[in-house]
PDB file of N, CA, C and O in Angstrom, chain B, residues numbered from 101:
ATOM      1  N   ALA B 101       0.844  -1.191   0.000  1.00  0.00           N
ATOM      2  CA  ALA B 101       0.000   0.000   0.000  1.00  0.00           C
ATOM      3  C   ALA B 101       0.881   1.243   0.000  1.00  0.00           C
ATOM      4  O   ALA B 101       2.026   1.217   0.452  1.00  0.00           O
ATOM      5  N   GLU B 102       0.334   2.300  -0.504  1.00  0.00           N
ATOM      6  CA  GLU B 102       1.028   3.582  -0.602  1.00  0.00           C
ATOM      7  C   GLU B 102       0.174   4.673   0.043  1.00  0.00           C
ATOM      8  O   GLU B 102      -1.052   4.576   0.094  1.00  0.00           O
ATOM      9  N   VAL B 103       0.848   5.710   0.531  1.00  0.00           N
ATOM     10  CA  VAL B 103       0.182   6.931   0.973  1.00  0.00           C
ATOM     11  C   VAL B 103       0.760   8.054   0.131  1.00  0.00           C
ATOM     12  O   VAL B 103       1.976   8.242   0.083  1.00  0.00           O
ATOM     13  N   VAL B 104      -0.111   8.799  -0.533  1.00  0.00           N
ATOM     14  CA  VAL B 104       0.315   9.823  -1.471  1.00  0.00           C
ATOM     15  C   VAL B 104      -0.359  11.140  -1.103  1.00  0.00           C
ATOM     16  O   VAL B 104      -1.542  11.165  -0.766  1.00  0.00           O
ATOM     17  N   GLU B 105       0.396  12.230  -1.169  1.00  0.00           N
ATOM     18  CA  GLU B 105      -0.188  13.562  -1.025  1.00  0.00           C
ATOM     19  C   GLU B 105      -0.009  14.278  -2.349  1.00  0.00           C
ATOM     20  O   GLU B 105       1.111  14.429  -2.837  1.00  0.00           O
ATOM     21  N   LEU B 106      -1.118  14.718  -2.928  1.00  0.00           N
ATOM     22  CA  LEU B 106      -1.082  15.423  -4.206  1.00  0.00           C
ATOM     23  C   LEU B 106      -1.827  16.743  -4.086  1.00  0.00           C
ATOM     24  O   LEU B 106      -2.736  16.890  -3.269  1.00  0.00           O
ATOM     25  N   VAL B 107      -1.431  17.694  -4.909  1.00  0.00           N
ATOM     26  CA  VAL B 107      -2.111  18.980  -4.962  1.00  0.00           C
ATOM     27  C   VAL B 107      -3.010  18.986  -6.193  1.00  0.00           C
ATOM     28  O   VAL B 107      -2.560  18.718  -7.307  1.00  0.00           O
ATOM     29  N   ALA B 108      -4.269  19.293  -5.979  1.00  0.00           N
ATOM     30  CA  ALA B 108      -5.227  19.347  -7.085  1.00  0.00           C
ATOM     31  C   ALA B 108      -4.930  20.568  -7.949  1.00  0.00           C
ATOM     32  O   ALA B 108      -4.854  21.694  -7.457  1.00  0.00           O
ATOM     33  N   LYS B 109      -4.766  20.320  -9.242  1.00  0.00           N
ATOM     34  CA  LYS B 109      -4.504  21.408 -10.180  1.00  0.00           C
ATOM     35  C   LYS B 109      -5.820  21.993 -10.685  1.00  0.00           C
ATOM     36  O   LYS B 109      -6.857  21.329 -10.680  1.00  0.00           O
ATOM     37  N   GLU B 110      -5.754  23.235 -11.116  1.00  0.00           N
ATOM     38  CA  GLU B 110      -6.909  23.909 -11.705  1.00  0.00           C
ATOM     39  C   GLU B 110      -7.437  23.088 -12.884  1.00  0.00           C
ATOM     40  O   GLU B 110      -6.662  22.665 -13.741  1.00  0.00           O
ATOM     41  N   ASN B 111      -8.731  22.867 -12.929  1.00  0.00           N
ATOM     42  CA  ASN B 111      -9.414  22.133 -14.006  1.00  0.00           C
ATOM     43  C   ASN B 111      -9.056  20.650 -14.101  1.00  0.00           C
ATOM     44  O   ASN B 111      -9.315  20.027 -15.130  1.00  0.00           O
ATOM     45  N   SER B 112      -8.469  20.075 -13.056  1.00  0.00           N
ATOM     46  CA  SER B 112      -8.199  18.639 -13.069  1.00  0.00           C
ATOM     47  C   SER B 112      -9.503  17.882 -12.839  1.00  0.00           C
ATOM     48  O   SER B 112     -10.464  18.445 -12.315  1.00  0.00           O
ATOM     49  N   LYS B 113      -9.538  16.621 -13.225  1.00  0.00           N
ATOM     50  CA  LYS B 113     -10.762  15.814 -13.107  1.00  0.00           C
ATOM     51  C   LYS B 113     -11.262  15.745 -11.671  1.00  0.00           C
ATOM     52  O   LYS B 113     -12.470  15.711 -11.438  1.00  0.00           O
ATOM     53  N   ILE B 114     -10.351  15.724 -10.713  1.00  0.00           N
ATOM     54  CA  ILE B 114     -10.720  15.584  -9.298  1.00  0.00           C
ATOM     55  C   ILE B 114     -11.517  16.792  -8.797  1.00  0.00           C
ATOM     56  O   ILE B 114     -12.208  16.693  -7.783  1.00  0.00           O
ATOM     57  N   THR B 115     -11.430  17.932  -9.497  1.00  0.00           N
ATOM     58  CA  THR B 115     -12.118  19.159  -9.073  1.00  0.00           C
ATOM     59  C   THR B 115     -13.455  19.368  -9.774  1.00  0.00           C
ATOM     60  O   THR B 115     -14.106  20.387  -9.544  1.00  0.00           O
ATOM     61  N   LYS B 116     -13.879  18.448 -10.611  1.00  0.00           N
ATOM     62  CA  LYS B 116     -15.061  18.648 -11.451  1.00  0.00           C
ATOM     63  C   LYS B 116     -16.397  18.380 -10.770  1.00  0.00           C
ATOM     64  O   LYS B 116     -17.428  18.878 -11.223  1.00  0.00           O
ATOM     65  N   ALA B 117     -16.399  17.601  -9.686  1.00  0.00           N
ATOM     66  CA  ALA B 117     -17.668  17.220  -9.042  1.00  0.00           C
ATOM     67  C   ALA B 117     -17.388  16.787  -7.606  1.00  0.00           C
ATOM     68  O   ALA B 117     -16.233  16.570  -7.238  1.00  0.00           O
ATOM     69  N   PRO B 118     -18.445  16.660  -6.786  1.00  0.00           N
ATOM     70  CA  PRO B 118     -18.256  16.103  -5.444  1.00  0.00           C
ATOM     71  C   PRO B 118     -17.674  14.695  -5.537  1.00  0.00           C
ATOM     72  O   PRO B 118     -17.875  14.008  -6.538  1.00  0.00           O
ATOM     73  N   VAL B 119     -16.970  14.270  -4.523  1.00  0.00           N
ATOM     74  CA  VAL B 119     -16.275  12.981  -4.518  1.00  0.00           C
ATOM     75  C   VAL B 119     -17.201  11.828  -4.885  1.00  0.00           C
ATOM     76  O   VAL B 119     -16.800  10.935  -5.630  1.00  0.00           O
ATOM     77  N   LYS B 120     -18.423  11.830  -4.380  1.00  0.00           N
ATOM     78  CA  LYS B 120     -19.332  10.705  -4.635  1.00  0.00           C
ATOM     79  C   LYS B 120     -19.727  10.576  -6.104  1.00  0.00           C
ATOM     80  O   LYS B 120     -20.207   9.520  -6.515  1.00  0.00           O
ATOM     81  N   GLU B 121     -19.538  11.617  -6.899  1.00  0.00           N
ATOM     82  CA  GLU B 121     -19.893  11.587  -8.311  1.00  0.00           C
ATOM     83  C   GLU B 121     -18.698  11.340  -9.232  1.00  0.00           C
ATOM     84  O   GLU B 121     -18.863  11.295 -10.451  1.00  0.00           O
ATOM     85  N   LEU B 122     -17.511  11.182  -8.674  1.00  0.00           N
ATOM     86  CA  LEU B 122     -16.299  11.070  -9.482  1.00  0.00           C
ATOM     87  C   LEU B 122     -16.019   9.669 -10.017  1.00  0.00           C
ATOM     88  O   LEU B 122     -15.152   9.508 -10.876  1.00  0.00           O
ATOM     89  N   LYS B 123     -16.727   8.658  -9.534  1.00  0.00           N
ATOM     90  CA  LYS B 123     -16.490   7.279  -9.945  1.00  0.00           C
ATOM     91  C   LYS B 123     -15.013   6.903  -9.782  1.00  0.00           C
ATOM     92  O   LYS B 123     -14.351   6.470 -10.726  1.00  0.00           O
ATOM     93  N   LEU B 124     -14.527   7.084  -8.564  1.00  0.00           N
ATOM     94  CA  LEU B 124     -13.121   6.789  -8.255  1.00  0.00           C
ATOM     95  C   LEU B 124     -12.867   5.287  -8.306  1.00  0.00           C
ATOM     96  O   LEU B 124     -13.760   4.497  -8.000  1.00  0.00           O
ATOM     97  N   PRO B 125     -11.662   4.889  -8.688  1.00  0.00           N
ATOM     98  CA  PRO B 125     -11.308   3.465  -8.681  1.00  0.00           C
ATOM     99  C   PRO B 125     -11.422   2.884  -7.270  1.00  0.00           C
ATOM    100  O   PRO B 125     -11.206   3.589  -6.284  1.00  0.00           O
ATOM    101  N   SER B 126     -11.757   1.614  -7.183  1.00  0.00           N
ATOM    102  CA  SER B 126     -11.952   0.980  -5.878  1.00  0.00           C
ATOM    103  C   SER B 126     -10.641   0.712  -5.145  1.00  0.00           C
ATOM    104  O   SER B 126     -10.662   0.390  -3.957  1.00  0.00           O
ATOM    105  N   ASP B 127      -9.499   0.838  -5.828  1.00  0.00           N
ATOM    106  CA  ASP B 127      -8.212   0.575  -5.174  1.00  0.00           C
ATOM    107  C   ASP B 127      -7.562   1.830  -4.596  1.00  0.00           C
ATOM    108  O   ASP B 127      -6.350   1.863  -4.379  1.00  0.00           O
ATOM    109  N   LEU B 128      -8.371   2.865  -4.347  1.00  0.00           N
ATOM    110  CA  LEU B 128      -7.854   4.049  -3.655  1.00  0.00           C
ATOM    111  C   LEU B 128      -8.910   4.604  -2.713  1.00  0.00           C
ATOM    112  O   LEU B 128     -10.112   4.459  -2.938  1.00  0.00           O
ATOM    113  N   THR B 129      -8.433   5.242  -1.657  1.00  0.00           N
ATOM    114  CA  THR B 129      -9.298   5.883  -0.666  1.00  0.00           C
ATOM    115  C   THR B 129      -8.724   7.251  -0.354  1.00  0.00           C
ATOM    116  O   THR B 129      -7.533   7.385  -0.076  1.00  0.00           O
ATOM    117  N   ILE B 130      -9.573   8.266  -0.399  1.00  0.00           N
ATOM    118  CA  ILE B 130      -9.133   9.611  -0.027  1.00  0.00           C
ATOM    119  C   ILE B 130      -9.232   9.712   1.490  1.00  0.00           C
ATOM    120  O   ILE B 130     -10.310   9.558   2.065  1.00  0.00           O
ATOM    121  N   GLY B 131      -8.099   9.974   2.130  1.00  0.00           N
ATOM    122  CA  GLY B 131      -8.056  10.026   3.585  1.00  0.00           C
ATOM    123  C   GLY B 131      -8.413  11.379   4.164  1.00  0.00           C
ATOM    124  O   GLY B 131      -8.936  11.459   5.276  1.00  0.00           O
ATOM    125  N   GLY B 132      -8.141  12.432   3.434  1.00  0.00           N
ATOM    126  CA  GLY B 132      -8.429  13.772   3.914  1.00  0.00           C
ATOM    127  C   GLY B 132      -7.795  14.788   3.004  1.00  0.00           C
ATOM    128  O   GLY B 132      -7.166  14.445   2.003  1.00  0.00           O
ATOM    129  N   LEU B 133      -7.969  16.067   3.367  1.00  0.00           N
ATOM    130  CA  LEU B 133      -7.336  17.114   2.576  1.00  0.00           C
ATOM    131  C   LEU B 133      -6.985  18.287   3.465  1.00  0.00           C
ATOM    132  O   LEU B 133      -7.501  18.439   4.572  1.00  0.00           O
ATOM    133  N   ILE B 134      -6.097  19.104   2.949  1.00  0.00           N
ATOM    134  CA  ILE B 134      -5.719  20.342   3.630  1.00  0.00           C
ATOM    135  C   ILE B 134      -6.067  21.481   2.684  1.00  0.00           C
ATOM    136  O   ILE B 134      -5.573  21.547   1.559  1.00  0.00           O
ATOM    137  N   ARG B 135      -6.926  22.374   3.158  1.00  0.00           N
ATOM    138  CA  ARG B 135      -7.351  23.542   2.380  1.00  0.00           C
ATOM    139  C   ARG B 135      -7.081  24.788   3.212  1.00  0.00           C
ATOM    140  O   ARG B 135      -7.583  24.923   4.328  1.00  0.00           O
ATOM    141  N   ASP B 136      -6.291  25.686   2.666  1.00  0.00           N
ATOM    142  CA  ASP B 136      -5.946  26.939   3.353  1.00  0.00           C
ATOM    143  C   ASP B 136      -5.389  26.688   4.747  1.00  0.00           C
ATOM    144  O   ASP B 136      -5.684  27.431   5.683  1.00  0.00           O
ATOM    145  N   GLY B 137      -4.574  25.628   4.885  1.00  0.00           N
ATOM    146  CA  GLY B 137      -3.920  25.332   6.151  1.00  0.00           C
ATOM    147  C   GLY B 137      -4.770  24.588   7.165  1.00  0.00           C
ATOM    148  O   GLY B 137      -4.315  24.351   8.284  1.00  0.00           O
ATOM    149  N   HIS B 138      -5.987  24.213   6.808  1.00  0.00           N
ATOM    150  CA  HIS B 138      -6.885  23.514   7.718  1.00  0.00           C
ATOM    151  C   HIS B 138      -7.160  22.108   7.200  1.00  0.00           C
ATOM    152  O   HIS B 138      -7.536  21.929   6.042  1.00  0.00           O
ATOM    153  N   GLY B 139      -6.973  21.117   8.058  1.00  0.00           N
ATOM    154  CA  GLY B 139      -7.258  19.739   7.693  1.00  0.00           C
ATOM    155  C   GLY B 139      -8.746  19.475   7.679  1.00  0.00           C
ATOM    156  O   GLY B 139      -9.492  20.001   8.505  1.00  0.00           O
ATOM    157  N   MET B 140      -9.176  18.650   6.726  1.00  0.00           N
ATOM    158  CA  MET B 140     -10.596  18.318   6.591  1.00  0.00           C
ATOM    159  C   MET B 140     -10.744  16.834   6.318  1.00  0.00           C
ATOM    160  O   MET B 140      -9.905  16.237   5.642  1.00  0.00           O
ATOM    161  N   ILE B 141     -11.793  16.242   6.833  1.00  0.00           N
ATOM    162  CA  ILE B 141     -12.153  14.875   6.485  1.00  0.00           C
ATOM    163  C   ILE B 141     -12.973  14.943   5.204  1.00  0.00           C
ATOM    164  O   ILE B 141     -13.838  15.806   5.058  1.00  0.00           O
ATOM    165  N   VAL B 142     -12.701  14.043   4.289  1.00  0.00           N
ATOM    166  CA  VAL B 142     -13.403  14.030   3.009  1.00  0.00           C
ATOM    167  C   VAL B 142     -14.602  13.093   3.095  1.00  0.00           C
ATOM    168  O   VAL B 142     -14.470  11.944   3.517  1.00  0.00           O
ATOM    169  N   THR B 143     -15.767  13.587   2.695  1.00  0.00           N
ATOM    170  CA  THR B 143     -16.980  12.775   2.608  1.00  0.00           C
ATOM    171  C   THR B 143     -17.411  12.743   1.138  1.00  0.00           C
ATOM    172  O   THR B 143     -16.778  13.366   0.286  1.00  0.00           O
ATOM    173  N   GLY B 144     -18.459  12.034   0.859  1.00  0.00           N
ATOM    174  CA  GLY B 144     -18.970  11.973  -0.505  1.00  0.00           C
ATOM    175  C   GLY B 144     -19.411  13.327  -1.037  1.00  0.00           C
ATOM    176  O   GLY B 144     -19.393  13.558  -2.246  1.00  0.00           O
ATOM    177  N   ASN B 145     -19.808  14.223  -0.139  1.00  0.00           N
ATOM    178  CA  ASN B 145     -20.268  15.552  -0.549  1.00  0.00           C
ATOM    179  C   ASN B 145     -19.145  16.567  -0.707  1.00  0.00           C
ATOM    180  O   ASN B 145     -19.378  17.684  -1.169  1.00  0.00           O
ATOM    181  N   THR B 146     -17.935  16.190  -0.330  1.00  0.00           N
ATOM    182  CA  THR B 146     -16.800  17.112  -0.433  1.00  0.00           C
ATOM    183  C   THR B 146     -16.484  17.380  -1.894  1.00  0.00           C
ATOM    184  O   THR B 146     -16.398  16.455  -2.702  1.00  0.00           O
ATOM    185  N   HIS B 147     -16.312  18.650  -2.226  1.00  0.00           N
ATOM    186  CA  HIS B 147     -15.901  19.054  -3.571  1.00  0.00           C
ATOM    187  C   HIS B 147     -14.448  19.531  -3.458  1.00  0.00           C
ATOM    188  O   HIS B 147     -14.179  20.587  -2.886  1.00  0.00           O
ATOM    189  N   ILE B 148     -13.535  18.763  -3.996  1.00  0.00           N
ATOM    190  CA  ILE B 148     -12.116  19.107  -3.942  1.00  0.00           C
ATOM    191  C   ILE B 148     -11.872  20.295  -4.858  1.00  0.00           C
ATOM    192  O   ILE B 148     -12.350  20.335  -5.991  1.00  0.00           O
ATOM    193  N   GLN B 149     -11.119  21.260  -4.346  1.00  0.00           N
ATOM    194  CA  GLN B 149     -10.852  22.490  -5.096  1.00  0.00           C
ATOM    195  C   GLN B 149      -9.397  22.548  -5.528  1.00  0.00           C
ATOM    196  O   GLN B 149      -8.542  21.854  -4.976  1.00  0.00           O
ATOM    197  N   ALA B 150      -9.129  23.377  -6.516  1.00  0.00           N
ATOM    198  CA  ALA B 150      -7.751  23.592  -6.963  1.00  0.00           C
ATOM    199  C   ALA B 150      -6.902  24.036  -5.779  1.00  0.00           C
ATOM    200  O   ALA B 150      -7.354  24.821  -4.946  1.00  0.00           O
ATOM    201  N   ASN B 151      -5.690  23.541  -5.705  1.00  0.00           N
ATOM    202  CA  ASN B 151      -4.699  23.836  -4.660  1.00  0.00           C
ATOM    203  C   ASN B 151      -4.958  23.122  -3.337  1.00  0.00           C
ATOM    204  O   ASN B 151      -4.213  23.337  -2.381  1.00  0.00           O
ATOM    205  N   ASP B 152      -5.989  22.279  -3.247  1.00  0.00           N
ATOM    206  CA  ASP B 152      -6.167  21.441  -2.063  1.00  0.00           C
ATOM    207  C   ASP B 152      -5.071  20.380  -2.057  1.00  0.00           C
ATOM    208  O   ASP B 152      -4.741  19.814  -3.100  1.00  0.00           O
ATOM    209  N   HIS B 153      -4.515  20.115  -0.891  1.00  0.00           N
ATOM    210  CA  HIS B 153      -3.548  19.023  -0.708  1.00  0.00           C
ATOM    211  C   HIS B 153      -4.351  17.818  -0.257  1.00  0.00           C
ATOM    212  O   HIS B 153      -4.955  17.842   0.816  1.00  0.00           O
ATOM    213  N   VAL B 154      -4.367  16.759  -1.065  1.00  0.00           N
ATOM    214  CA  VAL B 154      -5.218  15.603  -0.817  1.00  0.00           C
ATOM    215  C   VAL B 154      -4.350  14.401  -0.451  1.00  0.00           C
ATOM    216  O   VAL B 154      -3.378  14.096  -1.142  1.00  0.00           O
ATOM    217  N   VAL B 155      -4.707  13.718   0.642  1.00  0.00           N
ATOM    218  CA  VAL B 155      -3.995  12.528   1.088  1.00  0.00           C
ATOM    219  C   VAL B 155      -4.781  11.306   0.624  1.00  0.00           C
ATOM    220  O   VAL B 155      -5.975  11.178   0.893  1.00  0.00           O
ATOM    221  N   ILE B 156      -4.084  10.408  -0.082  1.00  0.00           N
ATOM    222  CA  ILE B 156      -4.727   9.234  -0.667  1.00  0.00           C
ATOM    223  C   ILE B 156      -4.002   7.973  -0.223  1.00  0.00           C
ATOM    224  O   ILE B 156      -2.772   7.910  -0.227  1.00  0.00           O
ATOM    225  N   PHE B 157      -4.786   6.968   0.159  1.00  0.00           N
ATOM    226  CA  PHE B 157      -4.273   5.641   0.458  1.00  0.00           C
ATOM    227  C   PHE B 157      -4.623   4.768  -0.737  1.00  0.00           C
ATOM    228  O   PHE B 157      -5.764   4.766  -1.200  1.00  0.00           O
ATOM    229  N   CYS B 158      -3.636   4.023  -1.237  1.00  0.00           N
ATOM    230  CA  CYS B 158      -3.911   3.237  -2.439  1.00  0.00           C
ATOM    231  C   CYS B 158      -2.944   2.065  -2.564  1.00  0.00           C
ATOM    232  O   CYS B 158      -1.951   1.962  -1.843  1.00  0.00           O
ATOM    233  N   LEU B 159      -3.271   1.198  -3.497  1.00  0.00           N
ATOM    234  CA  LEU B 159      -2.341   0.152  -3.907  1.00  0.00           C
ATOM    235  C   LEU B 159      -1.379   0.768  -4.912  1.00  0.00           C
ATOM    236  O   LEU B 159      -1.736   1.711  -5.619  1.00  0.00           O
ATOM    237  N   ASP B 160      -0.171   0.242  -4.980  1.00  0.00           N
ATOM    238  CA  ASP B 160       0.799   0.832  -5.904  1.00  0.00           C
ATOM    239  C   ASP B 160       0.345   0.736  -7.355  1.00  0.00           C
ATOM    240  O   ASP B 160       0.819   1.496  -8.199  1.00  0.00           O
ATOM    241  N   THR B 161      -0.559  -0.178  -7.653  1.00  0.00           N
ATOM    242  CA  THR B 161      -1.081  -0.309  -9.010  1.00  0.00           C
ATOM    243  C   THR B 161      -2.022   0.837  -9.391  1.00  0.00           C
ATOM    244  O   THR B 161      -2.351   1.004 -10.565  1.00  0.00           O
ATOM    245  N   ALA B 162      -2.454   1.623  -8.408  1.00  0.00           N
ATOM    246  CA  ALA B 162      -3.392   2.716  -8.667  1.00  0.00           C
ATOM    247  C   ALA B 162      -2.704   4.058  -8.890  1.00  0.00           C
ATOM    248  O   ALA B 162      -3.376   5.042  -9.197  1.00  0.00           O
ATOM    249  N   LEU B 163      -1.397   4.123  -8.745  1.00  0.00           N
ATOM    250  CA  LEU B 163      -0.708   5.402  -8.829  1.00  0.00           C
ATOM    251  C   LEU B 163      -0.931   6.113 -10.160  1.00  0.00           C
ATOM    252  O   LEU B 163      -1.119   7.329 -10.176  1.00  0.00           O
ATOM    253  N   HIS B 164      -0.915   5.396 -11.260  1.00  0.00           N
ATOM    254  CA  HIS B 164      -1.122   6.045 -12.558  1.00  0.00           C
ATOM    255  C   HIS B 164      -2.552   6.578 -12.697  1.00  0.00           C
ATOM    256  O   HIS B 164      -2.768   7.593 -13.360  1.00  0.00           O
ATOM    257  N   LYS B 165      -3.518   5.912 -12.086  1.00  0.00           N
ATOM    258  CA  LYS B 165      -4.904   6.382 -12.127  1.00  0.00           C
ATOM    259  C   LYS B 165      -5.055   7.695 -11.339  1.00  0.00           C
ATOM    260  O   LYS B 165      -5.769   8.611 -11.747  1.00  0.00           O
ATOM    261  N   ILE B 166      -4.363   7.749 -10.208  1.00  0.00           N
ATOM    262  CA  ILE B 166      -4.429   8.934  -9.359  1.00  0.00           C
ATOM    263  C   ILE B 166      -3.824  10.135 -10.080  1.00  0.00           C
ATOM    264  O   ILE B 166      -4.387  11.228 -10.039  1.00  0.00           O
ATOM    265  N   GLU B 167      -2.697   9.944 -10.732  1.00  0.00           N
ATOM    266  CA  GLU B 167      -2.048  11.040 -11.456  1.00  0.00           C
ATOM    267  C   GLU B 167      -2.973  11.627 -12.521  1.00  0.00           C
ATOM    268  O   GLU B 167      -2.981  12.839 -12.730  1.00  0.00           O
ATOM    269  N   LYS B 168      -3.745  10.785 -13.189  1.00  0.00           N
ATOM    270  CA  LYS B 168      -4.682  11.268 -14.203  1.00  0.00           C
ATOM    271  C   LYS B 168      -5.781  12.128 -13.592  1.00  0.00           C
ATOM    272  O   LYS B 168      -6.243  13.083 -14.216  1.00  0.00           O
ATOM    273  N   LEU B 169      -6.198  11.796 -12.381  1.00  0.00           N
ATOM    274  CA  LEU B 169      -7.251  12.572 -11.719  1.00  0.00           C
ATOM    275  C   LEU B 169      -6.777  13.967 -11.312  1.00  0.00           C
ATOM    276  O   LEU B 169      -7.569  14.909 -11.284  1.00  0.00           O
ATOM    277  N   PHE B 170      -5.498  14.101 -11.001  1.00  0.00           N
ATOM    278  CA  PHE B 170      -4.983  15.357 -10.454  1.00  0.00           C
ATOM    279  C   PHE B 170      -4.291  16.243 -11.478  1.00  0.00           C
ATOM    280  O   PHE B 170      -3.936  17.376 -11.153  1.00  0.00           O
ATOM    281  N   ASN B 171      -4.091  15.779 -12.683  1.00  0.00           N
ATOM    282  CA  ASN B 171      -3.422  16.584 -13.712  1.00  0.00           C
ATOM    283  C   ASN B 171      -4.396  17.099 -14.745  1.00  0.00           C
ATOM    284  O   ASN B 171      -3.996  17.793 -15.679  1.00  0.00           O
TER     285      ASN B 171
END
């Protein structure tokens, strides 16, 4: 398993809809995010914004999928 912290870029797929509507792969879990210096728990209703630092738990096989969501 891997733990990855990524910054959401402007207009990346991860910023297009609330988490529950993104159809995320089953081999990753969003653990939380940091927005403007404040940690937040991510729920299905959370809408990730550009420049959010997102912590993801995943299998190493999911790393390429995650990169596509954030770029």
